[in-house]
N, C-alpha and C positions, 0 to 999 in steps of 0.2 A: 714846250706845254703843257704845264700839271692832270694827272687821267686827273676828271673830275671821283669825287667821294661818294660811292654807292651806300645810300641809310639806310637803314632797314627797320619794320617796328615789327614788331609780331606777341600776341600772345598767346603761349609756347604754351602754358594752362601744365604745369613742371615742367621744367627746363630735364633734368630726372633721369626723365622717364621718356623726358622728348629732344634728349640730345645725338641720340641717330639721327632725329630730321633735319634739324639743327646742320648737322654735321653731311647730311647727301643736299642740302640749300648752299650752303657757303664753299660746296667744289660745280657747282650747279651756276650758281649766282656769281657767282665772288661779288659780295657789300664790301668795304670797308670798311665802315660803324655798323653793329647790328643793337640797336633797343627792347630786351626785350620786359614783360609784363606774365605776370600772377605764377610767377616760377618756385610758390611752392617748397620754398625751406629757406633754411638759415646759412647762414653767410657760410660755414665751416662744409653746408655742407653744398656746396654750387659744385657742376662738375672742370673745377678748375683745368684739371689737368689737360680733358679732352679740348675747352679753345682754346688751348696754347697750338695743342697738335694741326687744328683748324687754323692756325699761325697769327693769333685771338690776342696776342702777348704781353694787353695790357686792358684787365675786367673794373670793375665798378662795381658795385650791389650794393646792396641795400635788401636786407632779409629780414625773415620773422617765425617763431614759434607758432607751431599755427597757423589755420584758415588760410585763403585760399589770395594771399596778397605778397609778392617779394616785384622789388624789378634791378636788371641788371643792362650794362654796357657795356660790352666789347668792341677794341679799336682796335685794327691790328699796327697805329701809330701809340706815339706817347697820349694818353689826355690828363689833364686834373679832375680831380668833384668842385664843380663851384656852389657857391646859395643858388637852394631855391626857395621860394614859399610855404609859404607854417599853413597848408592847406586840408591833410585830415585830421580834423578831431582827435579820434582816435585813435593818433597817432601812430599808425599803421604803419609798417614799406608800400607806404605807393609815387613818392616820389624820391625822382635823384638825376641827378642838371652833373656835364660831365664837361671841359672847355679842350678845345684843339688846340698847335698850333699854330694853326693858324689865328686864333680866337675865339670863332665859330662856338655858343656855349650849343649845346641837346639836349633836354630839357625831356623826360621819359614817366610818361604817368600813365599808372594803372587808376584809373577813374573810381569806386565804389561800385557795380551791375544795382543796389536800391531794391529784390529781394520783385515779390511778387504784387504785391497789396500800391498800389500809387497814389498812399494815403498819410502824407506823412506820419498824421495824428496817432492813428495807428499803427505805424510799417517806422520801425526806430535805421529800418538802413532805407528808405528810399530819407527819410528823415534827417541823416547823416547823405545819401548821395545829395540831399536840395545842400545840404550845409558845408559841401564841399564843394559843390558852380558854381556857389555864391562867393566863395572866397577865390575862388581863380582870378575872374576876373581886373578885380583891386586886390591879388599879392602880385601877380607880376606889372600893371603895370607900377607900380612901388618901384620895380629892381633897376641898379641900372640904365639910362636912357645912352643909347647910342649903339650894342649893344647888336653883333649880325643876333638875330638868336632864332635857333629850328624848334619847335613839341612837337612831340611828334606819344601814339600813346593809344590805350583801347578804355578810351572816352565813354565805354559807352552809352555816347546815348548817339542816334541817327536822327540829325537836325532838321533836315527840305524831307521833304517831299517825295523825290526820288528818291530816295535815303531806303525807301524801307519798301518790305516785296507791296503797301497796301496799304497806304497814307488810314483810308476811313478806318479802315479798319486794326492798322495798331496802336491808336490817336489811344485810345484810353491799356497800351497794352508799356511795362516798364524798357523807359529803348524813349522813345518816339516823344510820347506826351507834354503838351502845350508848355507844364512845367520846366520838363526839364530843356525842351532846344531851345526855349524860348533866356532862359539862362544860361546858354553852351552858347545861344551865340550873344549872348551882352556881352560874357564873360572874354570871348577873345575880342567880340572886337573894340573893346576899353582898354582889353590888353599888345592894341597894334597886329593883329596876327589877319594873315594874310595862309584864306580855308585851300592848300595845295590840289586836293582833287577834285577844288569844283573848279578852281581857275582850269585844270587844268577835260575835265568836264565838262559839258554843260547846262548846268542844270536842269532839264529835261530827261536825260539822256538818266539811267536806273543805272548805281552804282553802291555794292555792295560786298563784306569786309570778312560778314563773320552770317554762317548758320549753323538751324541746334542743331543738336548729335540727336535727339527730337523725330527727322525729321527719314525715317525708314528709309529715302531713296533723298540724299541734300540734294544732286544735284538737280536731277532731275525735275526733282520740285519748286526746286530754284525761289523757297518763299525766305532771302538771306536783308540781312541791315548791315547800312558802312557805320561800324561802332565805333572803329581802327583811321583812325584821321595822325595827317600829318600835317601843322602848321608853320609859316614864316611870319618876321617881323620886312619891316622894310627896310634896315641894314641887312640882313640874309634871303630878304623873295631876290635882289637883284641877282647874289650869286644860281641863285635855283635856277635851274630844267627841271622847269615846269610840265613840261613834252614828255619829262622823262620817268614821270609818274608810275607805278605799279601797281595791279595784284594779280597776287604770284597765284591764278585760284589751283592749278593742281596740286599745290600744298594742301590743301584745305582736304585732299584726298592721298592715299595710298595708306603706307599703313604707319593704323594706330590714332590719325589726324586727331592736331587742332583744332577747335572748332572755326577756328579762328584764318584769312591767311594773312601772309605776311604783306605788306606795301612798302615801298619806297620810294627815294628820292635822290637825283644824283644835287649832287652843286660842287663850286673853282670848290677847289679843294685850300 
């Protein structure tokens, strides 16, 4: 029986700086596919040699000059670039998609953070984020039907009450405002995706993937948010081992960590 594939999503916050973190994670967890967000480099600057030495012979990337965007998919087995929706009005490097030999599509998204002020009239970054969210559901609803599809990434929205450390205190904070959470959930449902994390972990349980750098002791404070997501459509859900979903908390710590922990799930090959 084929070994299940472990798919990882990780906002790495500079792939060149944190390639050693990825190497350590790969040695410990042995993932088959890694989807990275916020790579912060152009394609020619991507540490391709390091990834090949880790066993990822197949890498697709989309980078850009300057800014904090950039996405990549690294796989041990062959992958091919496939169509993804046009979600970013600014044409940032925020979406990339690959197909495995099995036919499974993996879509990797780095959704705009949105700045600090949750008012689209005065904050262009927040307006951009809302526009991206408005495009998400219709964009995926238009893709070819019948293809098994998994969507992963840093979606920069914590949609539910227990996806943040304090629902009451964060309702007016970017990433948990009703404008964002409703759009994300509407888009997910329209596109036909299930939220794997909340199938694996009951909705009444706290669940986080991001902890701010600003906290003096992030682990002790534990003021987290669930900004990173893994979704599956109905064609992929039957092959997804929901109970294999993990937040790899240890990798939020250590040497110069990202403020995001990697998350993973296993699927049938």
